[in-house]
N, C-alpha and C positions, 0 to 999 in steps of 0.2 A: 555564691562567689567562687568557691573552690572549683565547682563544676565548670564555671565559665573559664577559669584559668586553664584547667586541664583541656578543655575544648580548644582554647587558643593555641596551647602548646602542640596539640595533635595536628591542628591545621598548619602550623609552621613546619612541623616535621614532614607532613605530607607534601607541602610545597617544596621543601628542600629535596625530597626524594624524587619529585617530578622533574627537577632540573638535573639530577644525577643521571644523565643519559649514558647509554652504552657507547664506549669508545672503541671497543674491539673484543676479540676473544682469544683465548690461549690456544695456539696451534701446536705447541710443543712444551713439555715440562719435564725436568729431570732433577734428581737430587732434592735437597731441602729447599722448599719455596713456600712463600705465603703471599696471598692476595687479600687485602683488606682484613688481615688477621687470621685468615683461614688458609689451610693447605691448598696450594695451587693444583687445579684439576684440568686435564685436557678437555678442551671444548667449553670451559666455563667463561662467562662474560667478564669483561673488565670495564668498569664504569668510570666516568670522570671522577677524579679525586681519590680513587682506590690506591692505597700504598702497596707497592710491589717490593718484596724482599727475597733475596736468594742467599743461601748459606754457602759454605766453602766449596760445596760440590753442586750448587744449584744453577739451573738455567731456566729462563722463561722466554718464549717467543710469543709475542702478541701481534696478531694480524688486525690492523685497524679497520674501521668500517669503510674506508676508501681504498682498501687493499695495500696499505703501507705496512711496514714492520717496525716493531719496537722490541729489541732484544736485550735482555739483561744477562750478564755473565756472572760468575761466582762472586759472592761477598759484595752485592750491589743493592742499593736502595733507591727507588725512583717512583714516580707516579705520572699519570697522564692527567694534568690538572684541568685542561679544557680541550675538547675535541668536538667542535660544532661544525656540521656540514649543512649548507643550504644549497641544494642542487639547482633550484631555480635562480638564485642570486649568489653566485660564487664569491662575489666581493664581500659577502657577509660571513664567509667561513672564518673560524677562529680556532687556533691550535696553540697549546702551550704544554710542553713536556718539561719535567723537572728531574734532574739527576742529582741526588743528595750526596751519594758516595758510590765508589766502585766504577764499573765500566759498562757502558751501554752503547748500542748501535741503533741509529734511526735511519730508515729508508722512506722517503717521501711517498705518500699515496697519491691517488689521482686528484683528490680535492685540494691537497696541499699544493700541488703543481699549478692549480688554477688561482691560488691566492697565497703565493709565497710571502707577500708583504705582510701577511697576518699570522705567520708561523714564528714561534719563539721556543728555543730550547735553553732553559736556565740551568746553570750550575751555581754553587755557592759564591763564585767570584766573577762570573761572566754571562753574557747573553749571546746566543748563537742563532743566526738567521741562515736561510738557505736560498740557493738558486735553482732548486729542483734536484735533490741531492740524496746521497747515501754516505753517512759519516759515522765515525766511532769516537767516543769520548771517554777519557779517564778524568776523575775528579776526586779530590778530598776537600777539606775545608779551606785549604790555602792555595791549591794549584789545580788548574784544569789544562788538559792537553787534548787537541782535536786533530784527527787524521781523516782525510777524505778518500772514500772508495770510488765515487763517481760524482760528477757535477761540481759544485763549489759552495763555500760557506763564507759568512762574515762573522767575526768574533769581536765583541766589545767588552771592555771592563765596566763593572758597575760604577756609577758616579752620578754627578748632578744631571748629566744629559742622558743617562741610561739607567733606569730604575728597574729593580726586579719585578715590580708589579706591572710594568709596561707590557705591551704586546708588539709582535713583529720585530724585525731586526733593528738594532740601533744604528744610527748613521752619524757621520762626523769624522774629524781628523784622527780620533783614537781607534777607529775601526780598522781592522786588517782582514784581508781576504786570503783564501787558500782554495786552489782548485786541484782536481785529480791529475791535471797535467804536471803538477809539481811533485813528481813521484819521490817517495822517501822522505818528504818533509812534513812537519806538523806545526801547528800554532800552539804556543804555551802562554798562559796568562797566570800570574801570581797575584795574590791579594796585595793591593797597594801599588801595583805597577800602573804606569800611565797608559800603556798600549801592549797588545800581545806581541810576542817574539816569534819570528820564523826560525825554526830549528831543524836540523837533520834528525830524523826519527830514531833510528838505531834501537837501543834498549828501552827508550822512552815511549815507543809506539804502543798504543793501547792493545793492539793485537799481540805484542810480545809480552806485555804484563799479564794479560789474561787471554790466551789463545782461543780462537773460536773452535767449536766442535766441528768434526768432519762433516756433519749434516747441516751446518749453518748455511743459509742461502748465500750463493756467491754473488759478487757485484758485477756490474757490466764490464768493468775494466780489470777484473780479476782473472788470473790464469789458473786458478785452482781447479782441481777436479772434484771438488765437493759436490755432493748431491744437493738439489734445490728442493726445499720443502715449501709448498705453496698453500696448502690448506689442510684442515682436519680430514683424515680419512683418505687423502690422496696417496698413492703408492710412492715410496722412495727407496732407493737402494740402501741396504743395511750398511752402516759405516764400516763394519769389520770386513764385509765382502769387498768394499771399495779398496781398503788397505791391502787385503790379500791379493786382489786382482792386480793392483799396482806393483806389488812385490813380485808376483809371478812374471809380469811383463818385463820387469827390470832385470830379473835374474835368469830367465830362460834363454839359452844359447842354442841356435840352430846349427847342428854339426853337419859337415859335408858327408855325402854317402860313403860308406866304407868300401874299399877295394875287395872284390871276391876272388880268392885264389882257387883255380881248378886243380883238384888232386890228380896225381899221375895215374894213368890207366894201369890196371892190374891184368897181366897176361896169364891165362890158364894154360899151363904146359901139360896137363894130363891128357888132353885130346890133341891128336896131330892136326896140324893146320894144312889144308889143301890149298895150294896156290893155283888159281885159274890160269889157263894159257893166255898169253899176251898176243893180241891180234894187231899186226902192224897195218895202219891205213895206207891206201895207195898214195904215192907221191905225185902231186900235181906239178907239171913242168912249169918252170919260171920263165916268163916272157921278158926278154931283155928290154930295158928302157933306153930309148935313144937320147943321148945327152944333148942339151941345148948348147949350141955354140954361141960365142959372144956376138956373132954377127946377127943372130936371130933377134928381131925386135921384141921388146917386152911390152905387152898391152895391159894397161891397168883398167879393169872394167868397173871398179868401185872407187871413185876418187874419195879421198879423205876430206870430210867437211871440217874446216878450221873451227876451233872452240872459242866462242866469244867469252872473254873474261867477265865474271859476275862482280858487280860493284857491291860491296857489303852495305846493308841497310842499317842506318843508325836507328835504334829503337826510340820511339817517341814516349817520353815519360810524362804521364798526365800531370798537369799542374792543378793542385787543389785550390779552388778560389777561397778567399777569406769569407768569414761570416758577415752577413749583411745587417745593417741597422735600418729599422723602420719605426714609424710612429704614427699615431692617429688620435682622433678625438672620439671617445666612446660615449660621450654625453651629448644630448641634443641641446644646443645653445642658440638663442636668438632665432628660433625656428629653423635652424640649419640641422639637417640630419647628421647622425653620427657617421664617421668615416672608418671606424674599426669597432671591434668588440674587445672584451677583456681578455680573450684568449685568441690565439692565431695559430693555424696549422703550420707546423714546421718551424716554429719560433718560440723562444722563451721570453716571457714578460719580465723585464728587469726594473721597471719603474712605473709609478702610478701617482697622479695627483688629482685635483678636483675634476679635471675635464679630460686629461690626456693620458695615454699609455705609451710606453717605450718598449720596443722589442728587439731581440737579436736572434737571427736564424740559428737553428741547432745544427745544421749541416755546414760543412766548410771548415777551413783552418781557423782554430781558436787564436785570438789576439794575445800576443805577449809583448808587454811594454818594454821598450829599450831602456837601458840603464844610463845612457849618456845622450847629450844633445838637447835641443829645444826646437819647437815648431810653432809657427803662428798660423791660425786658421781664420777664415772670414765667414761672416754670417751668410748662409746659403738659403735658408727657409725658416719660417717661424709662424707661430699663431699664439695669440694670448687674449685673455678676457679679464676684465676688472669687475669684481663683485663688491658692491656697497654693503657692508655688514649691517648697517642700520636699516636700510630699505630693502635689502636683498636684490636690488636692481643690478643687472649685468650689462656691461657695455664692452665693445670690442676695443682692442689696442693694437698698435703697429710698432715694429721694432726697426731700428736702423743704426748705422755706424757701429756694428758689432765687431768684437775681436775676442779670440780665445787663444791664450798663450800657454803652451805646454812645456814645462821644465822637467825633463826626465832625469837630470842630475839630482834634483831635489824631490823628485816624484810628486810634483805639485803643479797646480794650474791657477791662472787668474783670468777673469773674463769680465766684459762690460758691454753695455749697449745703451742707446737712447730709446725710451719708451714713450709713445705719444698716445694720450687718452683724453678725449673730449677737449682738445686744444691745449692740454697741459702736458708739458714734457718732463720726464724724469730720467736722470742718468743713474742706471743701476749697475752695480758691480758685485763681484763675489770672488772668493778664493777657496781652494780646497786641495784634496790629495788625489793622487793617481795610484791605483793598485797595480800589482804586477800583471793582472788580467785585463788592464785597461778600463776599469770602472772608475768613475768620478764621484767623489764624496765631498760635499760642501762643508766649510768650516762654520760650525755654530748655527745660530738662528738669526733671521733678520731683526734689526732693532731700530733702524731709522730710515729716512726716506731714500737713502742712497745705497743701502745694503740689501741684497737679496740672498736667498738660499738656493743653492743647487741641490735639489732633493735626491736626484739620481741621474747618472749619465754614463756613457761608455764611448770608447774609441774603436774605430773600425780599421781593419787591415788594409782597406783601400784608401786610407788617408783622410777619412771623414770622422765626424764626431757628432753627438747629440746629447742634450740634457734637458731635464724638466726643471722648472724653477718656480718660485713664488716669492712675493715680497709685499710688505705693507707700505702703501703709497702715501697715506695721510694719517698722521697720528691723532690729529684733532677730530677728523671725520674718517674713521677707519675704513679704508678701502684695500682690498687684497687682490693682487694680480696673480693669475695662474697661467703658465705658458710652457711652450716647448720650442726648442731651437735645434737647427741642424747646421753643421759647419763643414766647410771644405777648404782645400788649399786655393 
């Protein structure tokens, strides 16, 4: 019996270790550090679940298996709880980082960018999601502050609709966004607060509380001259050399060339000077010039060509077009082929539901929501399907009489439309919040036949909008509709 118990325990431990996959490896370590209770070593693997600790002078740089970075600064405790990458099916990727205390920086790797909806960064008081991002976090047990280096983040307080054990970013009216375009600002959330606050960084910024080393990799939007460390064994400029070079460049002054004085000649009077005879050249006779009398005509052989005035050319300033919204169906439904994939070149995926994906182009002018006024948009295009949860049968639905009202004074929206499915009509409506970057977040979850959830959406600089939605159509015979809408003036 005892032998059987020991064998069972061994099998459990073996199974547990099999799931503790490698999340990355240490590419830089300095000062007092520990990984899973052992001293941090350059090149050592970091597995899922390993606790990372740094002392008062400690730094750890972890390069994740998808070429992302997780950096711990002094007096910090964190771990990579989950880091699962499925190269064949990116939608199955799962990521969860946990910062228990101190200051850490996270830069998204390639796999995270393909499945941002499955990335979660937890602190003791908040959940952080990404939009393809590089950000820095400070936290203790009561307060968390987040600053963005590049890209954008969403921050939500823990509560009934956002649990620490969950995955991916939390959505809803209590979520707040921050992008790198909002320079000098950060989001702060304190335990018990309803929603994060947008503050000016100043001395509260994580980089001020624990400055990065001079060899910490720079961000895309950073103007720093820091060297970039990319992998173990790759050469990088010594930090002291960087500082010395910067000092020499800042203090070296180029002086103009000095004037050289020619010393007076010294005459030797000891030897008599013989003056050679001077030979006078013959004088050439001067031929008198006949003066021109006023009666003589003056002939101009080279007429002066008049100068045509040049009209100054006004320089043409190129106008940067706004970023574009696009969407498509990535799933095969009712034998109809997919119209898009889960990733799209030159675009960031900002939303995903059962059948559809929503994208925003990465080039162009980023959208900034106005702070005053209101706009009404009409339904321009849509696609939706209803799934019977009991039979798993899927049927098509059509939308009509749609409206989307944007209230920028209150940073909120309301929307509604009629949905027709198998000769049954439903009037669906929803409300939600508008972020400063133009993202749409629905309020709460659907709970009756007339309320739907806007799971994700965005506004475009060309006056258009789009959002993904879902709703329960029949409480007695559960049917769920999944769809996408596009709106225009």
